[in-house]
Structure formats: C-alpha cells, structure tokens
Short mmCIF file of the C-alpha atoms (twelve columns), coordinates in Angstrom:
data_MODEL
# 
_entry.id   MODEL 
# 
loop_
_atom_site.group_PDB 
_atom_site.id 
_atom_site.type_symbol 
_atom_site.label_atom_id 
_atom_site.label_alt_id 
_atom_site.label_comp_id 
_atom_site.label_asym_id 
_atom_site.label_seq_id 
_atom_site.Cartn_x 
_atom_site.Cartn_y 
_atom_site.Cartn_z 
_atom_site.pdbx_PDB_model_num 
ATOM 1   C CA . MET A 1   112.584 -86.980 -82.324 1 
ATOM 2   C CA . ALA A 2   115.461 -84.516 -81.766 1 
ATOM 3   C CA . GLY A 3   115.319 -81.145 -82.060 1 
ATOM 4   C CA . ALA A 4   116.611 -77.770 -80.166 1 
ATOM 5   C CA . LYS A 5   114.790 -75.028 -78.324 1 
ATOM 6   C CA . LEU A 6   115.574 -71.760 -76.902 1 
ATOM 7   C CA . VAL A 7   113.685 -71.289 -73.190 1 
ATOM 8   C CA . LEU A 8   113.104 -68.077 -71.799 1 
ATOM 9   C CA . ILE A 9   112.197 -68.167 -67.821 1 
ATOM 10  C CA . TYR A 10  110.860 -64.835 -66.758 1 
ATOM 11  C CA . PRO A 11  110.846 -64.000 -63.075 1 
ATOM 12  C CA . ARG A 12  107.742 -62.526 -61.508 1 
ATOM 13  C CA . PRO A 13  106.978 -58.856 -62.794 1 
ATOM 14  C CA . SER A 14  106.454 -56.101 -60.229 1 
ATOM 15  C CA . ASP A 15  103.034 -55.819 -62.049 1 
ATOM 16  C CA . GLU A 16  101.385 -59.082 -63.369 1 
ATOM 17  C CA . ALA A 17  98.433  -57.524 -65.194 1 
ATOM 18  C CA . ALA A 18  100.790 -54.805 -67.009 1 
ATOM 19  C CA . PHE A 19  103.483 -57.635 -68.088 1 
ATOM 20  C CA . GLU A 20  100.399 -59.805 -69.038 1 
ATOM 21  C CA . ARG A 21  98.894  -57.260 -71.684 1 
ATOM 22  C CA . VAL A 22  102.346 -56.420 -73.089 1 
ATOM 23  C CA . TYR A 23  103.441 -59.836 -73.387 1 
ATOM 24  C CA . ARG A 24  100.165 -60.900 -75.394 1 
ATOM 25  C CA . SER A 25  99.676  -58.020 -77.246 1 
ATOM 26  C CA . GLU A 26  103.092 -57.060 -78.134 1 
ATOM 27  C CA . HIS A 27  105.575 -59.550 -77.326 1 
ATOM 28  C CA . MET A 28  103.828 -62.906 -78.868 1 
ATOM 29  C CA . PRO A 29  103.272 -61.136 -82.095 1 
ATOM 30  C CA . LEU A 30  106.975 -60.120 -82.230 1 
ATOM 31  C CA . VAL A 31  107.656 -63.826 -81.824 1 
ATOM 32  C CA . GLU A 32  105.470 -65.116 -84.208 1 
ATOM 33  C CA . ASP A 33  106.912 -62.398 -86.827 1 
ATOM 34  C CA . LYS A 34  110.629 -62.183 -86.093 1 
ATOM 35  C CA . MET A 35  111.681 -65.692 -84.854 1 
ATOM 36  C CA . LYS A 36  112.092 -67.083 -88.473 1 
ATOM 37  C CA . GLY A 37  112.392 -70.980 -88.565 1 
ATOM 38  C CA . MET A 38  110.482 -71.683 -85.304 1 
ATOM 39  C CA . THR A 39  108.404 -74.603 -85.493 1 
ATOM 40  C CA . ARG A 40  106.523 -74.311 -82.064 1 
ATOM 41  C CA . PHE A 41  105.936 -71.853 -79.544 1 
ATOM 42  C CA . VAL A 42  105.172 -72.671 -76.060 1 
ATOM 43  C CA . ALA A 43  103.838 -69.907 -73.481 1 
ATOM 44  C CA . THR A 44  103.311 -71.272 -70.126 1 
ATOM 45  C CA . LYS A 45  102.353 -69.333 -67.128 1 
ATOM 46  C CA . VAL A 46  103.640 -70.766 -63.753 1 
ATOM 47  C CA . LEU A 47  100.402 -71.132 -61.380 1 
ATOM 48  C CA . ARG A 48  101.969 -72.670 -58.119 1 
ATOM 49  C CA . SER A 49  104.628 -75.265 -57.328 1 
ATOM 50  C CA . PRO A 50  104.366 -78.076 -54.314 1 
ATOM 51  C CA . GLN A 51  107.557 -76.793 -53.004 1 
ATOM 52  C CA . GLY A 52  106.182 -73.248 -52.031 1 
ATOM 53  C CA . SER A 53  107.182 -69.747 -53.720 1 
ATOM 54  C CA . VAL A 54  109.088 -69.756 -56.758 1 
ATOM 55  C CA . LEU A 55  110.802 -66.981 -58.468 1 
ATOM 56  C CA . ALA A 56  109.608 -68.176 -62.400 1 
ATOM 57  C CA . TYR A 57  106.543 -66.525 -63.608 1 
ATOM 58  C CA . ARG A 58  106.161 -67.664 -67.243 1 
ATOM 59  C CA . LEU A 59  108.523 -69.701 -69.492 1 
ATOM 60  C CA . ALA A 60  108.353 -69.376 -73.433 1 
ATOM 61  C CA . GLU A 61  109.821 -72.336 -75.136 1 
ATOM 62  C CA . ILE A 62  110.742 -71.573 -79.148 1 
ATOM 63  C CA . HIS A 63  111.227 -74.926 -80.763 1 
ATOM 64  C CA . PHE A 64  113.665 -75.676 -84.016 1 
ATOM 65  C CA . THR A 65  114.146 -78.435 -86.161 1 
ATOM 66  C CA . THR A 66  118.156 -78.447 -85.650 1 
ATOM 67  C CA . MET A 67  120.433 -76.188 -83.467 1 
ATOM 68  C CA . ASP A 68  121.492 -74.395 -86.418 1 
ATOM 69  C CA . ASP A 69  118.042 -73.399 -87.116 1 
ATOM 70  C CA . LEU A 70  118.210 -71.816 -83.405 1 
ATOM 71  C CA . THR A 71  121.195 -70.223 -83.902 1 
ATOM 72  C CA . LYS A 72  120.242 -68.812 -87.238 1 
ATOM 73  C CA . CYS A 73  117.199 -67.347 -85.990 1 
ATOM 74  C CA . THR A 74  118.952 -65.981 -82.761 1 
ATOM 75  C CA . GLU A 75  121.688 -64.229 -84.580 1 
ATOM 76  C CA . SER A 76  119.307 -62.533 -86.945 1 
ATOM 77  C CA . ASP A 77  118.222 -58.829 -86.491 1 
ATOM 78  C CA . GLY A 78  114.428 -60.152 -85.763 1 
ATOM 79  C CA . GLY A 79  115.665 -62.920 -83.414 1 
ATOM 80  C CA . LYS A 80  118.024 -60.224 -81.531 1 
ATOM 81  C CA . GLN A 81  114.833 -57.724 -81.451 1 
ATOM 82  C CA . VAL A 82  112.590 -60.364 -79.724 1 
ATOM 83  C CA . LEU A 83  115.322 -61.034 -77.358 1 
ATOM 84  C CA . GLU A 84  115.717 -57.366 -76.411 1 
ATOM 85  C CA . HIS A 85  112.136 -56.664 -76.179 1 
ATOM 86  C CA . ALA A 86  112.133 -59.763 -73.840 1 
ATOM 87  C CA . ASN A 87  114.546 -58.205 -71.401 1 
ATOM 88  C CA . LYS A 88  112.614 -54.587 -71.701 1 
ATOM 89  C CA . ILE A 89  109.349 -56.280 -70.511 1 
ATOM 90  C CA . SER A 90  110.778 -58.381 -67.785 1 
ATOM 91  C CA . THR A 91  110.308 -56.199 -64.867 1 
ATOM 92  C CA . GLY A 92  111.176 -58.529 -62.408 1 
ATOM 93  C CA . GLY A 93  114.735 -58.875 -63.657 1 
ATOM 94  C CA . ALA A 94  116.337 -60.376 -66.657 1 
ATOM 95  C CA . PRO A 95  114.715 -63.389 -68.022 1 
ATOM 96  C CA . LEU A 96  117.212 -66.592 -67.775 1 
ATOM 97  C CA . LEU A 97  117.778 -67.647 -71.317 1 
ATOM 98  C CA . LEU A 98  118.882 -71.456 -72.115 1 
ATOM 99  C CA . ILE A 99  119.784 -73.059 -75.519 1 
ATOM 100 C CA . CYS A 100 118.752 -76.530 -75.114 1 
ATOM 101 C CA . GLU A 101 118.832 -79.689 -76.952 1 
ATOM 102 C CA . GLU A 102 115.530 -81.720 -77.103 1 
ATOM 103 C CA . GLU A 103 114.316 -85.335 -77.066 1 
ATOM 104 C CA . SER A 104 110.397 -85.869 -77.524 1 
ATOM 105 C CA . PHE A 105 108.851 -88.974 -76.470 1 
ATOM 106 C CA . VAL A 106 105.087 -89.178 -76.998 1 
ATOM 107 C CA . TYR A 107 103.015 -91.847 -74.886 1 
ATOM 108 C CA . TRP A 108 99.391  -92.643 -75.598 1 
# 
C-alpha cells in the first residue's frame, strides 16, 4: 500500500503540561476540522529512547491517499491555518515539517 503523509516533529516544549492542554483542546480539533482529504491522523508522544536524551517530544502524522491530496490540503487556507497554529504552540522551537512518501506493510 502506498500513500503520502505530512510529519511534524515537535521539540520538547518549555512547559509540557501547557503544551498538552493546547495540543489536545485546540490543535487536534483544528487538524480534524481543517485538514481536508486526510485519511488518518496519528499523534505520538515520545517517552524515551535507548540512545538517551532526544529533542523530539511529539510526532504528528497526517496521512493522505496521494501526494496530490497532501499538496492540495497543505496549500489550502485550512492547511495553512493548521501549520501556523503548529508553529505557534511549539514553545521548544519550530517543529520539523516533513513531506513523505509512504509504503505500508502489514504482518500478522
């Protein structure tokens, strides 16, 4: 299965509890409302790494069926609003933004 996804990697915020409140109460609903064409949203919180301390605090993956769908979404007013809000709430520095082509393999 192939697709496209937008990945945001948030650095550790200056106040984790405050970030979590805003992320859950404002940002996630904004993503759900404004990211037209997304097929899946995965919100991941980094707990630890066997390599020691890492700068990454949260990862957000916004999945799309095609790269064209991803592009249309991120270039839309709603998509721009979501990305601006992501920058606004990221108190540890700007999130890293990645546009990715994805292949999924399911094993069971």
